[in-house]
All heavy atoms as an XYZ file, in Angstrom:
593
protein
N     -21.619      0.585    -15.435
C     -21.217     -0.685    -14.894
C     -22.172     -1.759    -15.394
O     -23.373     -1.583    -15.397
C     -21.271     -0.593    -13.369
C     -20.161     -1.304    -12.679
S     -20.326     -1.219    -10.894
C     -18.936     -0.214    -10.520
N     -21.620     -2.873    -15.778
C     -22.475     -3.944    -16.277
C     -23.102     -4.711    -15.115
O     -22.662     -4.634    -13.979
C     -21.659     -4.897    -17.152
O     -20.766     -5.631    -16.357
N     -24.131     -5.467    -15.429
C     -24.827     -6.260    -14.419
C     -23.905     -7.296    -13.796
O     -23.947     -7.529    -12.593
C     -26.040     -6.975    -15.064
O     -26.840     -6.002    -15.706
C     -26.848     -7.710    -14.021
N     -23.018     -7.874    -14.611
C     -22.101     -8.894    -14.116
C     -21.143     -8.319    -13.079
O     -20.910     -8.932    -12.039
C     -21.294     -9.507    -15.276
O     -22.192     -9.973    -16.263
C     -20.431    -10.649    -14.798
N     -20.597     -7.137    -13.347
C     -19.653     -6.544    -12.395
C     -20.355     -6.124    -11.109
O     -19.778     -6.205    -10.030
C     -18.908     -5.374    -13.018
O     -19.792     -4.321    -13.297
N     -21.607     -5.696    -11.193
C     -22.371     -5.341     -9.999
C     -22.615     -6.590     -9.158
O     -22.458     -6.570     -7.939
C     -23.709     -4.664    -10.376
C     -24.591     -4.496     -9.157
C     -23.454     -3.331    -11.047
N     -22.980     -7.690     -9.799
C     -23.191     -8.942     -9.081
C     -21.889     -9.411     -8.444
O     -21.872     -9.868     -7.307
C     -23.732    -10.009    -10.024
C     -25.145     -9.770    -10.468
C     -25.598    -10.759    -11.521
O     -24.787    -11.455    -12.128
N     -26.897    -10.815    -11.750
N     -20.788     -9.298     -9.179
C     -19.492     -9.711     -8.660
C     -19.129     -8.882     -7.437
O     -18.692     -9.425     -6.426
C     -18.415     -9.567     -9.740
C     -17.030     -9.896     -9.253
C     -16.632    -11.218     -9.094
C     -16.125     -8.886     -8.947
C     -15.367    -11.528     -8.642
C     -14.860     -9.191     -8.497
C     -14.480    -10.506     -8.348
O     -13.228    -10.810     -7.896
N     -19.311     -7.561     -7.505
C     -18.993     -6.689     -6.381
C     -19.828     -7.031     -5.158
O     -19.332     -7.013     -4.034
C     -19.206     -5.222     -6.758
C     -18.182     -4.726     -7.764
O     -17.129     -5.377     -7.907
O     -18.450     -3.700     -8.406
N     -21.097     -7.355     -5.354
C     -21.942     -7.700     -4.208
C     -21.529     -9.034     -3.598
O     -21.566     -9.200     -2.385
C     -23.414     -7.714     -4.599
O     -23.687     -8.748     -5.513
N     -21.107     -9.975     -4.422
C     -20.643    -11.271     -3.913
C     -19.361    -11.080     -3.116
O     -19.194    -11.632     -2.024
C     -20.424    -12.278     -5.071
C     -19.672    -13.500     -4.598
C     -21.743    -12.668     -5.692
N     -18.434    -10.283     -3.637
C     -17.171    -10.024     -2.945
C     -17.422     -9.345     -1.603
O     -16.862     -9.737     -0.579
C     -16.224     -9.172     -3.825
C     -15.035     -8.672     -3.019
C     -15.762     -9.964     -5.026
N     -18.288     -8.344     -1.576
C     -18.562     -7.654     -0.314
C     -19.245     -8.582      0.688
O     -18.963     -8.529      1.880
C     -19.394     -6.400     -0.548
O     -20.653     -6.723     -1.064
N     -20.113     -9.453      0.218
C     -20.781    -10.412      1.111
C     -19.776    -11.413      1.684
O     -19.823    -11.733      2.864
C     -21.897    -11.145      0.357
C     -22.647    -12.136      1.197
C     -23.445    -11.442      2.293
N     -24.092    -12.444      3.093
C     -24.110    -12.452      4.411
N     -23.560    -11.477      5.087
N     -24.696    -13.409      5.075
N     -18.847    -11.875      0.852
C     -17.810    -12.802      1.336
C     -16.945    -12.133      2.401
O     -16.602    -12.743      3.406
C     -16.938    -13.282      0.186
S     -17.760    -14.454     -0.893
N     -16.593    -10.860      2.187
C     -15.805    -10.135      3.176
C     -16.551    -10.033      4.496
O     -15.972    -10.198      5.559
C     -15.454     -8.742      2.667
C     -14.349     -8.738      1.664
C     -13.988     -7.317      1.264
C     -12.852     -7.308      0.278
N     -12.451     -5.947     -0.101
N     -17.858     -9.771      4.444
C     -18.660     -9.688      5.667
C     -18.635    -11.006      6.425
O     -18.469    -11.025      7.641
C     -20.105     -9.337      5.327
C     -20.322     -7.925      4.873
C     -21.753     -7.676      4.439
O     -22.648     -8.480      4.775
O     -21.985     -6.676      3.739
N     -18.792    -12.110      5.712
C     -18.808    -13.430      6.346
C     -17.462    -13.722      6.997
O     -17.388    -14.155      8.139
C     -19.177    -14.521      5.319
C     -20.641    -14.366      4.904
C     -18.918    -15.915      5.884
C     -21.039    -15.199      3.705
N     -16.367    -13.473      6.265
C     -15.044    -13.748      6.808
C     -14.717    -12.841      7.978
O     -14.075    -13.264      8.927
C     -13.966    -13.620      5.730
C     -13.896    -14.811      4.827
C     -14.217    -14.694      3.490
C     -13.521    -16.051      5.301
C     -14.153    -15.783      2.652
C     -13.447    -17.147      4.473
C     -13.766    -17.023      3.141
N     -15.157    -11.587      7.943
C     -14.866    -10.669      9.029
C     -15.581    -11.071     10.308
O     -15.080    -10.835     11.395
C     -15.219     -9.243      8.635
C     -14.200     -8.653      7.689
C     -14.605     -7.296      7.155
O     -15.761     -6.910      7.242
N     -13.654     -6.584      6.590
N     -16.747    -11.679     10.201
C     -17.449    -12.155     11.391
C     -16.672    -13.290     12.041
O     -16.587    -13.381     13.254
C     -18.859    -12.630     11.034
C     -19.810    -11.508     10.736
C     -21.180    -12.026     10.382
C     -22.096    -10.892      9.978
N     -23.395    -11.375      9.542
N     -16.083    -14.171     11.236
C     -15.336    -15.307     11.749
C     -13.928    -14.915     12.171
O     -13.348    -15.517     13.048
C     -15.241    -16.405     10.691
C     -16.557    -17.061     10.381
C     -16.365    -18.143      9.352
C     -17.658    -18.841      9.042
N     -17.474    -19.914      8.062
N     -13.358    -13.920     11.523
C     -11.961    -13.594     11.705
C     -11.801    -12.090     11.797
O     -11.906    -11.392     10.805
C     -11.180    -14.163     10.513
C      -9.710    -13.938     10.625
O      -9.253    -13.225     11.501
N      -8.971    -14.533      9.734
N     -11.507    -11.589     12.971
C     -11.444    -10.140     13.166
C     -10.286     -9.492     12.425
O     -10.325     -8.306     12.139
C     -11.364     -9.806     14.643
C     -10.109    -10.316     15.308
C     -10.066     -9.961     16.754
C      -8.778    -10.532     17.343
N      -8.472    -10.055     18.615
N      -9.228    -10.249     12.096
C      -8.074     -9.682     11.390
C      -8.207     -9.756      9.876
O      -7.350     -9.251      9.160
C      -6.791    -10.407     11.803
C      -6.370    -10.059     13.218
O      -6.735     -8.959     13.679
O      -5.688    -10.868     13.854
N      -9.273    -10.367      9.352
C      -9.427    -10.502      7.906
C      -9.477     -9.126      7.247
O     -10.203     -8.241      7.680
C     -10.693    -11.275      7.559
C     -10.914    -11.405      6.073
C     -10.273    -12.389      5.347
C     -11.730    -10.521      5.389
C     -10.447    -12.508      3.984
C     -11.917    -10.624      4.021
C     -11.274    -11.616      3.330
O     -11.441    -11.725      1.979
N      -8.661     -8.940      6.244
C      -8.655     -7.688      5.515
C      -7.742     -6.631      6.100
O      -7.586     -5.561      5.532
N      -7.124     -6.917      7.241
C      -6.204     -5.965      7.857
C      -5.003     -5.779      6.933
O      -4.404     -6.728      6.455
C      -5.737     -6.486      9.216
C      -4.733     -5.609      9.903
C      -4.302     -6.223     11.230
C      -3.162     -5.443     11.839
N      -2.657     -6.107     13.050
N      -4.648     -4.537      6.671
C      -3.525     -4.227      5.788
C      -2.306     -3.898      6.641
O      -2.394     -3.108      7.588
C      -3.856     -3.046      4.861
C      -2.653     -2.661      4.024
C      -5.040     -3.391      3.979
N      -1.200     -4.529      6.312
C       0.064     -4.272      6.998
C       1.013     -3.677      5.968
O       1.297     -4.298      4.949
C       0.644     -5.566      7.596
C      -0.340     -6.179      8.579
C       1.975     -5.281      8.260
C       0.046     -7.539      9.071
N       1.495     -2.477      6.229
C       2.370     -1.782      5.289
C       3.832     -1.976      5.655
O       4.198     -1.952      6.832
C       2.068     -0.285      5.281
C       0.699     -0.001      4.718
O       0.304     -0.577      3.728
N      -0.027      0.880      5.376
N       4.641     -2.156      4.635
C       6.091     -2.215      4.741
C       6.582     -3.159      5.835
O       7.212     -2.747      6.798
C       6.663     -0.809      4.940
C       6.391      0.092      3.759
C       7.025      1.455      3.897
O       7.831      1.654      4.829
O       6.700      2.313      3.078
N       6.280     -4.419      5.680
C       6.760     -5.441      6.600
C       7.868     -6.221      5.896
O       7.773     -6.519      4.704
C       5.615     -6.363      7.071
C       6.085     -7.281      8.176
C       5.019     -7.133      5.932
C       4.964     -7.965      8.913
N       8.924     -6.531      6.621
C      10.068     -7.231      6.032
C       9.882     -8.730      6.124
O       9.472     -9.257      7.163
C      11.358     -6.833      6.744
C      12.577     -7.463      6.118
C      13.877     -7.062      6.781
O      13.836     -6.281      7.742
O      14.923     -7.543      6.328
N      10.182     -9.417      5.034
C      10.150    -10.877      4.999
C      11.447    -11.368      5.627
O      12.536    -10.970      5.212
C      10.003    -11.389      3.550
C      10.010    -12.892      3.517
C       8.736    -10.833      2.923
N      11.341    -12.227      6.648
C      12.503    -12.600      7.447
C      13.212    -13.865      6.983
O      14.438    -13.907      6.953
C      12.085    -12.771      8.911
C      11.483    -11.539      9.564
C      10.992    -11.873     10.956
C      12.497    -10.415      9.597
N      12.444    -14.928      6.665
C      13.085    -16.219      6.427
C      12.204    -17.103      5.566
O      11.021    -16.821      5.368
C      13.332    -16.913      7.769
C      14.424    -17.954      7.714
O      15.020    -18.157      6.639
O      14.697    -18.561      8.762
N      12.796    -18.193      5.072
C      12.032    -19.199      4.339
C      11.271    -20.085      5.314
O      11.716    -20.305      6.435
C      12.959    -20.082      3.499
C      13.548    -19.405      2.299
C      14.886    -19.093      2.253
C      12.751    -19.068      1.219
C      15.434    -18.472      1.158
C      13.282    -18.439      0.106
C      14.632    -18.142      0.084
N      10.138    -20.606      4.885
C       9.368    -21.574      5.660
C       9.104    -22.776      4.745
O       9.634    -22.851      3.641
C       8.065    -20.956      6.150
N       8.263    -23.683      5.167
C       7.986    -24.902      4.402
C       7.072    -24.622      3.210
O       6.330    -23.644      3.190
C       7.333    -25.935      5.316
N       7.137    -25.492      2.228
C       6.234    -25.527      1.078
C       6.191    -24.227      0.279
O       5.146    -23.800     -0.196
C       4.828    -25.914      1.528
C       4.771    -27.283      2.168
C       3.377    -27.672      2.623
O       2.402    -27.031      2.190
O       3.283    -28.619      3.413
N       7.327    -23.546      0.141
C       7.399    -22.360     -0.690
C       6.936    -21.077     -0.038
O       6.859    -20.046     -0.696
N       6.617    -21.109      1.216
C       6.202    -19.904      1.931
C       7.421    -19.227      2.560
O       8.435    -19.863      2.825
C       5.213    -20.241      3.052
C       3.854    -20.624      2.566
C       3.532    -21.944      2.315
C       2.882    -19.659      2.368
C       2.278    -22.298      1.877
C       1.621    -20.002      1.923
C       1.319    -21.328      1.675
N       7.283    -17.945      2.806
C       8.258    -17.212      3.605
C       7.530    -16.661      4.816
O       6.305    -16.627      4.848
C       8.861    -16.073      2.795
S      10.048    -16.622      1.578
N       8.283    -16.235      5.829
C       7.610    -15.747      7.020
C       8.094    -14.379      7.436
O       9.222    -13.987      7.179
C       7.702    -16.739      8.169
C       9.058    -17.089      8.753
C       9.394    -16.166      9.885
C       9.022    -18.515      9.246
N       7.174    -13.669      8.077
C       7.419    -12.341      8.650
C       6.796    -12.352     10.034
O       6.051    -13.264     10.376
C       6.743    -11.261      7.809
O       7.155    -11.330      6.483
N       7.073    -11.332     10.823
C       6.451    -11.215     12.141
C       5.894     -9.809     12.311
O       6.510     -8.827     11.917
C       7.452    -11.511     13.247
C       7.829    -12.963     13.329
C       8.608    -13.259     14.578
C       8.882    -14.756     14.642
N       9.597    -15.107     15.860
N       4.700     -9.739     12.919
C       4.050     -8.471     13.218
C       3.307     -8.609     14.535
O       2.463     -9.495     14.677
C       3.076     -8.076     12.108
C       2.419     -6.748     12.365
O       3.159     -5.758     12.536
O       1.172     -6.705     12.398
N       3.619     -7.774     15.505
C       2.987     -7.809     16.827
C       3.074     -9.196     17.461
O       2.124     -9.678     18.073
C       1.525     -7.369     16.761
C       1.376     -5.919     16.348
O       2.311     -5.138     16.615
O       0.332     -5.581     15.771
N       4.199     -9.869     17.284
C       4.398    -11.182     17.883
C       3.749    -12.330     17.140
O       3.887    -13.478     17.532
N       3.023    -12.058     16.073
C       2.391    -13.109     15.277
C       3.219    -13.396     14.036
O       3.788    -12.485     13.434
C       0.984    -12.702     14.839
C      -0.034    -12.810     15.930
C      -1.411    -12.686     15.351
C      -2.334    -13.603     16.100
N      -3.639    -13.667     15.534
N       3.268    -14.656     13.664
C       3.980    -15.060     12.460
C       3.033    -14.937     11.274
O       1.877    -15.337     11.340
C       4.479    -16.520     12.595
C       5.114    -16.990     11.310
C       5.457    -16.634     13.744
N       3.531    -14.382     10.180
C       2.741    -14.203      8.958
C       3.427    -14.961      7.834
O       4.613    -14.743      7.573
C       2.625    -12.714      8.598
C       1.957    -11.958      9.739
C       1.865    -12.547      7.288
C       2.009    -10.461      9.588
N       2.697    -15.865      7.191
C       3.224    -16.636      6.072
C       2.823    -15.959      4.764
O       1.677    -15.573      4.594
C       2.675    -18.064      6.097
C       3.157    -18.853      7.283
C       2.380    -18.987      8.410
C       4.403    -19.457      7.254
C       2.822    -19.715      9.500
C       4.859    -20.182      8.343
C       4.073    -20.308      9.468
N       3.791    -15.821      3.851
C       3.520    -15.190      2.565
C       4.041    -16.061      1.431
O       4.997    -16.799      1.600
C       4.200    -13.808      2.471
O       5.609    -13.970      2.662
C       3.661    -12.853      3.495
N       3.389    -15.960      0.287
C       3.839    -16.636     -0.922
C       4.464    -15.616     -1.860
O       4.162    -14.431     -1.774
C       2.661    -17.280     -1.653
C       2.292    -18.637     -1.171
C       1.254    -19.237     -2.098
C       1.021    -20.682     -1.751
N       0.081    -21.327     -2.664
N       5.288    -16.102     -2.776
C       5.875    -15.279     -3.840
C       6.726    -14.135     -3.307
O       6.737    -13.048     -3.855
C       4.785    -14.745     -4.780
C       3.824    -15.813     -5.235
C       2.492    -15.780     -4.864
C       4.265    -16.877     -6.018
C       1.611    -16.760     -5.269
C       3.385    -17.869     -6.425
C       2.064    -17.809     -6.045
O       1.199    -18.780     -6.440
N       7.402    -14.361     -2.188
C       8.332    -13.384     -1.644
C       9.651    -14.079     -1.348
O       9.735    -15.308     -1.393
C       7.791    -12.747     -0.351
O       7.547    -13.779      0.611
C       6.524    -11.968     -0.593
N      10.660    -13.292     -1.016
C      11.964    -13.830     -0.654
C      12.465    -13.085      0.579
O      12.082    -11.928      0.800
C      12.941    -13.657     -1.803
N      13.304    -13.729      1.383
C      13.844    -13.036      2.552
C      14.537    -11.732      2.154
O      15.266    -11.671      1.168
C      14.846    -14.040      3.116
C      14.321    -15.365      2.691
C      13.743    -15.120      1.325
N      14.252    -10.689      2.914
C      14.812     -9.376      2.631
C      13.846     -8.454      1.898
O      14.049     -7.241      1.872
N      12.802     -9.003      1.286
C      11.802     -8.176      0.611
C      11.014     -7.367      1.642
O      10.764     -7.824      2.748
C      10.799     -9.025     -0.174
C      11.387     -9.661     -1.415
O      12.522     -9.315     -1.777
O      10.694    -10.505     -2.019
N      10.631     -6.169      1.278
C       9.730     -5.343      2.097
C       8.426     -5.248      1.317
O       8.400     -4.784      0.187
C      10.335     -3.952      2.354
C       9.354     -3.092      3.140
C      11.643     -4.080      3.113
N       7.338     -5.726      1.918
C       6.069     -5.848      1.202
C       4.918     -5.213      1.988
O       5.013     -5.003      3.186
C       5.734     -7.342      0.923
C       6.762     -7.961      0.012
C       5.641     -8.150      2.204
N       3.836     -4.929      1.272
C       2.559     -4.537      1.866
C       1.646     -5.743      1.731
O       1.550     -6.322      0.661
C       1.942     -3.351      1.119
C       2.806     -2.115      1.189
O       3.563     -1.974      2.163
O       2.714     -1.286      0.270
N       0.971     -6.142      2.805
C       0.087     -7.302      2.709
C      -1.272     -7.054      3.326
O      -1.439     -6.160      4.129
C       0.662     -8.544      3.403
C       1.936     -8.613      4.091
C       1.778     -9.247      5.447
C       2.734     -9.599      3.270
N      -2.206     -7.900      2.925
C      -3.537     -7.896      3.504
C      -3.778     -9.293      4.059
O      -3.601    -10.279      3.354
C      -4.603     -7.569      2.474
C      -5.982     -7.539      3.085
S      -7.279     -6.853      2.035
C      -7.296     -7.954      0.664
N      -4.149     -9.380      5.331
C      -4.356    -10.675      5.967
C      -5.621    -11.335      5.443
O      -6.672    -10.716      5.363
C      -4.445    -10.519      7.479
C      -3.190     -9.979      8.167
C      -3.433     -9.869      9.662
C      -1.993    -10.830      7.883
N      -5.493    -12.604      5.104
C      -6.626    -13.362      4.585
C      -7.093    -14.421      5.586
O      -8.214    -14.885      5.512
C      -6.252    -14.048      3.274
C      -5.775    -13.074      2.204
S      -6.970    -11.797      1.823
C      -8.172    -12.707      0.922
N      -6.230    -14.809      6.510
C      -6.567    -15.847      7.474
C      -5.749    -15.594      8.732
O      -4.592    -15.218      8.655
C      -6.199    -17.192      6.871
C      -6.701    -18.387      7.601
C      -6.237    -19.634      6.850
C      -7.244    -20.729      6.964
N      -6.803    -21.927      6.277
N      -6.358    -15.788      9.871
C      -5.650    -15.588     11.131
C      -6.037    -16.690     12.098
O      -7.184    -17.099     12.172
C      -6.019    -14.226     11.723
O      -5.379    -14.041     12.948
N      -5.049    -17.181     12.814
C      -5.290    -18.197     13.841
C      -4.754    -17.680     15.170
O      -4.060    -16.663     15.214
C      -4.603    -19.491     13.450
C      -5.198    -20.081     12.176
C      -4.767    -21.490     11.961
C      -5.481    -22.037     10.750
N      -5.321    -23.452     10.627
N      -5.047    -18.367     16.251
C      -4.636    -17.902     17.575
C      -3.133    -17.724     17.692
O      -2.657    -16.768     18.268
C      -5.117    -18.881     18.640
C      -6.599    -18.866     18.864
C      -6.977    -19.838     19.942
C      -8.485    -19.896     20.091
N      -8.894    -20.869     21.097
N      -2.385    -18.687     17.146
C      -0.935    -18.674     17.348
C      -0.145    -18.096     16.189
O       1.036    -17.821     16.330
C      -0.442    -20.101     17.625
C      -1.053    -20.653     18.883
O      -1.309    -19.918     19.828
N      -1.316    -21.937     18.900
N      -0.745    -17.974     15.034
C      -0.013    -17.405     13.890
C      -0.980    -16.788     12.909
O      -2.162    -16.880     13.023
C       0.875    -18.446     13.199
C       0.153    -19.623     12.652
C      -0.258    -19.631     11.338
C      -0.100    -20.744     13.423
C      -0.894    -20.731     10.803
C      -0.733    -21.839     12.897
C      -1.138    -21.836     11.596
């Protein structure tokens, strides 16, 4: 492994630690969730455990695996 890739891996892991402290759902993987409808600004939406999940580059009817990058109280 080169020095650059080692530095990159350590930066990525540190960023994950910081985000996980602020957001308990960061990095949570959701398998096989169906995209339900279109939303604003090119996003589509799905629902999991009563929370709305916004996704890019999907279309209604798609079944996708996702990893949460941001979570708020209501969505």
